[in-house]
C-alpha positions in Angstrom: 24.5 -25.2 0.2 21.1 -25.7 1.3 21.0 -22.7 3.7 22.4 -20.4 0.9 19.8 -21.6 -1.5 17.1 -20.9 1.4 18.6 -17.3 2.0 18.1 -16.6 -1.7 14.8 -18.1 -1.9 13.7 -16.1 1.1 15.1 -12.7 -0.5 13.3 -13.6 -3.8 10.1 -14.4 -2.4 10.1 -11.2 -0.3 10.8 -9.3 -3.4 7.9 -10.8 -5.2 5.6 -10.4 -2.4 6.6 -6.7 -2.0 6.1 -6.1 -5.8 2.5 -7.7 -5.5 1.7 -5.3 -2.8 3.0 -2.4 -4.7 0.9 -3.4 -7.7 -2.2 -4.0 -5.6 -1.7 -0.6 -4.0 -1.6 0.9 -7.5 -4.6 -0.5 -8.7 -6.6 0.6 -5.4 -5.1 4.0 -5.7 -6.5 4.3 -9.5 -9.9 2.9 -8.3 -10.2 5.3 -5.3 -9.1 8.2 -7.9 -12.0 7.1 -10.2 -14.4 6.9 -7.5 -13.5 10.3 -5.9 -14.0 12.0 -9.4 -17.2 10.3 -9.9 -18.3 11.7 -6.6 -17.2 15.3 -7.5 -19.1 14.9 -10.9 -22.2 13.9 -9.0 -22.0 16.8 -6.7 -21.6 19.2 -9.5 -24.4 17.6 -11.2 -26.6 18.0 -8.0 -25.8 21.6 -8.0 -26.6 22.2 -11.4 -30.0 20.2 -11.4 -30.9 22.1 -8.1 -30.2 25.5 -9.8 -32.3 24.5 -12.8 -35.2 23.0 -10.6 -35.0 26.2 -8.4 -35.2 28.7 -11.3 -38.1 26.6 -12.9 -39.9 26.9 -9.3 -39.5 30.6 -9.4 -40.7 30.9 -12.9 -43.8 28.9 -12.0 -44.5 31.0 -9.1 -44.4 34.2 -11.0 -46.5 32.7 -13.7 -49.1 32.0 -11.1 -48.6 35.5 -9.8 -49.3 36.7 -13.4 -52.5 34.8 -13.7 -53.8 35.9 -10.3 -53.1 39.6 -11.3 -55.0 39.1 -14.5 -57.9 37.6 -12.6 -58.0 40.2 -10.2 -57.7 43.0 -12.7 -60.5 41.5 -14.7 -62.8 41.9 -11.9 -61.8 45.5 -11.4 -59.9 44.9 -8.0 -57.0 47.0 -7.0 -54.1 44.4 -6.8 -51.8 46.7 -5.1 -54.0 47.0 -1.8 -56.1 45.0 0.4 -56.7 41.3 0.2 -55.5 41.3 -3.5 -52.1 42.4 -2.5 -51.8 39.7 0.2 -52.6 37.0 -2.2 -50.2 38.1 -4.6 -47.6 38.7 -1.9 -48.2 35.2 -0.6 -47.7 33.6 -4.0 -44.4 35.5 -4.2 -43.3 34.4 -0.9 -44.1 30.5 -1.7 -42.3 30.7 -4.9 -39.1 32.1 -3.0 -39.4 29.4 -0.5 -39.7 26.8 -3.3 -36.6 28.3 -4.7 -34.6 28.3 -1.6 -35.6 24.8 -0.5 -34.7 23.4 -3.9 -31.3 25.1 -3.8 -30.6 23.8 -0.3 -31.5 20.3 -1.0 -29.3 20.5 -3.9 -26.5 21.9 -1.8 -27.1 18.9 0.8 -26.9 16.5 -1.9 -23.9 18.0 -3.4 -22.3 18.1 0.1 -22.7 14.3 0.5 -21.1 13.6 -2.6 -18.1 16.0 -1.9 -17.8 14.4 1.6 -17.7 10.8 -0.1 -14.9 12.1 -2.4 -12.9 13.5 0.3 -13.3 10.5 2.4 -12.2 8.1 -0.6 -9.2 10.2 -1.2 -8.1 10.4 2.6 -8.7 6.6 2.8 -6.6 6.0 -0.4 -3.7 8.0 1.0 -3.8 6.2 4.3 -4.0 2.7 2.7 -1.2 3.7 0.2 1.0 4.6 3.1 0.2 1.5 4.9 1.0 -0.8 2.0 4.2 1.1 1.4 5.3 0.4 4.9 4.1 -3.3 4.8 6.1 -3.8 1.5 9.2 -2.1 3.2 8.9 -4.6 6.1 8.3 -7.3 4.0 11.5 -6.7 2.2 13.3 -5.9 5.5 12.3 -9.3 7.1 13.1 -11.2 3.9 16.6 -9.7 3.8 17.2 -10.3 7.5 16.2 -14.0 6.9 18.4 -14.0 3.9 21.1 -12.6 5.8 20.9 -15.2 8.5 20.8 -18.2 5.8 23.7 -16.9 4.5 25.6 -16.3 7.7 24.6 -20.0 8.5 25.9 -21.3 5.3 29.1 -19.5 5.8 29.5 -20.9 9.3 29.0 -24.5 7.9 31.7 -23.9 5.2 34.1 -22.6 7.8 33.6 -25.4 10.3 33.9 -28.0 7.4 37.1 -26.4 6.3 38.6 -26.3 9.6 37.3 -29.6 10.9 39.8 -32.0 9.0 43.1 -32.5 10.7 46.3 -33.2 9.3 47.2 -37.0 9.7 50.1 -38.0 11.7 53.2 -38.1 9.5 55.7 -41.1 9.6 59.3 -39.7 9.7 61.6 -42.0 7.9 64.9 -40.3 9.2 67.5 -42.9 9.1 70.1 -42.8 11.6 73.8 -43.8 10.9 74.7 -47.2 11.4 77.1 -48.4 14.0 79.2 -51.5 14.0 78.4 -54.3 16.3 81.4 -56.7 17.0 80.7 -60.3 17.6 84.0 -62.0 18.9 82.8 -65.4 18.5 82.6 -65.2 14.7 84.8 -62.4 14.0 82.4 -60.4 12.0 80.4 -57.4 12.4 76.7 -56.6 12.1 75.2 -53.1 11.4 73.0 -51.6 14.0 69.3 -51.7 12.4 67.9 -48.3 11.3 65.5 -46.6 13.6 62.2 -45.4 12.9 60.6 -42.3 14.6 56.8 -41.2 14.6 56.4 -37.5 15.1 
């Protein structure tokens, strides 16, 4: 009986442990999903901010160029040639460099967040598969232990049933008596009944 109880307890414990693993895996999966979505949002936000800042830098460069044009024209300098043209060209180049730099920095920032999101999702899938295998193995081991306990309990029961031997029986088979003549007294005695063990 104790072996059977132990087998049932082993199977129940394995099931409880497997269920706990599954619940923990579900919690981790949801947490990983939230972290990945947050990283995706941060990546999109980095690109959005980069686009805004880059366009602002370009506008500021154009504004500086406009001020330079006005100042040069007020002095009567031809803005399309010579040093005046070079100054304006340099201002335009600097504005475009700032634009590209801001866009590239934003892209690198977004790429970092996207990579983090991808790593989180990949790690979550790997851990989920590992937990499923672990839970399956826990149930398998628990089932094997329970089967072993049940088999042991059955062996004990069979041994107990076959171990008792039938007690020896006493056969009270009565044989027919024969007359025994006693000449001295002229009387007869009957032979006593025999008893046989078998």
